[in-house]
N, C-alpha and C positions, 0 to 999 in steps of 0.2 A: 756174418757167417765166418767162423774159423774153419778153413778147409785144412784138414789134418792129413798129411802124407808122410810116409816113413822112408828113410834111406833104403832099408831092406826089411824083409820079413813083415809085410809084403814089400816087394821092390817098388821104388818110385815109378809112377806112371804119368808121363806128360799127357797122354791121351785122355786119361780119366780126369786129370786136373783141368784140361781145356774143356771137357764136357761140363764139369761142375761150374767153371767160370762162365760158360755160355748161359747156363740156366740162371745163375745168380745175377749176371749183368742184365738179362732179360727181365728179371724181377726187380731191378733197380735196388739191389741190396749191396752193401759194402762188404767185399770179401777181404779176409786176411789169410795169407797162406802160411801154414805152420808145417815145418819139416822136422819130424821127430827122429829119434835114435841116431843123432849125429855122431854119437860115440862109436857107431858101427861103420862109419865111413872109412873105406880102405884106399880110395884114390880121390881124384879131384873132379869126378864126373858131374857132380851136382852143381858146382859153382857157376858154369855158364847159364844154367837154368835160373839160379837165384839172381844173377846179375841181369838177365834178360827181363824177367818178370818185374823186377824192381824198376828197370829202365822204362817200362811202359806204364808205371804208376801204381803197381801193387805193393802192399806192405808184405814183406816176407820175414818170418822169424824162424830161426833154427833152434832146436831144443835138444838137450841131452839130460839124462837123469843125474849127471855129474856137474851140470852147469846151472847154478842157481840164478846167475845173471839173466840167462835166457828165459827162465821161468818168470822172473820179475818183469821182463818185457811183455810177456803174455798177460800177466796180471794187470799191468798198466793199460793194455789194450781193452780189457774187459770193463773198465770203470765207466759208470754213468750210462750204461746201455744194457740191453738184453742181447746176448750172443748165443749162437747155436754152434755146437761142434758137429762137423759132418766129415765123413770119410769112410774108407773101407774098414772092415773088421780087422783087428790086429795092428793097426797103425799106432795105437797108444793113446786113444782118446781118454779112456778111464785112467790110465797112468798119468796123463797130463793133468787131469782134474785132481788126482791124489797129490801130485807135486804142488799144485796151486793151493790146495787145502788138505794137508795131511790128516786132518781129523775125520775126513770122509771115508777113507779106506775102502774105496770102491773095488769090487772084484775085478781082477785082471787075469789074463790067461796067456799061455804061450801060443806061438804060431802052430798051426796044424802042419806037421811035416809031410803028411800024405797029400794034402791039398795045396800046400804052398801059400796058404792065406790064413787070416786070423779066424779064431773061433769067436762066436758071439758071446760077449760077457754082459753087455747092456741089452736087455730084452724089452725095455720100455723107455719112454721119454721121461727124463728126470730133470728137475730144476733146482739149481744150487745158487746160493748167494756168495758172491766174491767181492768183498769190500762194498763199493757203492753200485756194483753191477750184479746182473744175474746171468747164469750160464746154463744152457740146456744141453744135456748129453743125449744123443740119439743112438739107436742101434746102427751098427755099421751096414753099409750097402755099397755095391760096386757098379751100379748102373743107374742111369736116369733117362726117362722117356721124354724126348722133346715134345711129342704130341700132347702129353699130359699137361705140359706148361704152355701149350698153344704157341709154340715157337715155329714161325714160318721162315722162309729163306731171307726175307727182308730183316726180320728181327735177328736172325743169325748173323747177318753181315754187320749189323750195328753192335752186336754183343762181343765181337772181337775188337777190342777198343783201339788197338793200333791200326787196324784196317779201317775203322771208322774215321780216324784222324787223317789217314792217307787218302780217303775217298774223295776229298775236296779237290784233289789233283787228277782224279779219273776223268776221262773224256766225257763219259755219259753219266748224267745224274741218275742215281739209283743203281749204279753199277754193282753187280753181285760178284764180281771178281772171278768169274769162271771162263766165259767165252768172249767177253767183251774186249775189243781192241783198246790200246792206249790206256791200260788199267795200271794205276800207280801201285796197287798192291802187288800185282804180278811182276811189275818192273823191279821191285825191291828184292825179289827172290834171288838167293845166292849171297846175300849180304851177311846172313847169320844163320847157323844151322838150326837154332831153336826157332827162329822166325820161319824157316823152311818147314819144320815139323808142324808148327802152328797152322801154316797154310794147308799142309796135307790133311791135318785133322779137320780144318774148315771144309775142305772139299768132301771129306768123308761124311761129315755131318750134313752138308748140303744134299748129297745123294740120299742119305737116310731120310731126310725131311721130304724130299721130292717123292719118295716111294710110299710115304705114309698115307693111309686111308683117311679121307676127309670125313670128319664126324660132324654131322649137322645137328643143331640144337632141336630138341623136341618141341613140337608146337603145343 
């Protein structure tokens, strides 16, 4: 899955990125983070995020409509596999596909100034061939329901990959990194602000999952 996020219009959201990554890790799918509209970058705010997500093992590619090298990196990632583009409306998914294959000329649209987010230009799922790979463009969306993917608190803990790696040093087996003492995940708080935000998002997702209504299968 290529997770497409933009520098702005709409603004980059670490919260939404972490939600996407949680679901994708739970489904055991390989994610690639694509950050578009790099030509709109006005300061260095995005670099700590890029460095952090790379440091925990994710591939991160930044793209710009003026940078063909970055487009080539995306094309290379797509080879010999079926990939899905996912992300909010307006982040540039259709524009990215047009850059990958200019012959497609998919419809693109400007950001909605009134709503501060993108307008839907892809209204159905489409499959395109890119070299030896296939790419699926999907309508944009901005939320994911953990319950729909049957993600419980244990799966959540395992889906934050750096927390999973640290959990071997937690005092208690099956530590959920919330109230347990001698928790290696909590002990690392303060070491990196992106890590701190990841932990805040983890706790937010944990509380959301705990409040979900249990759906029992029909007999």
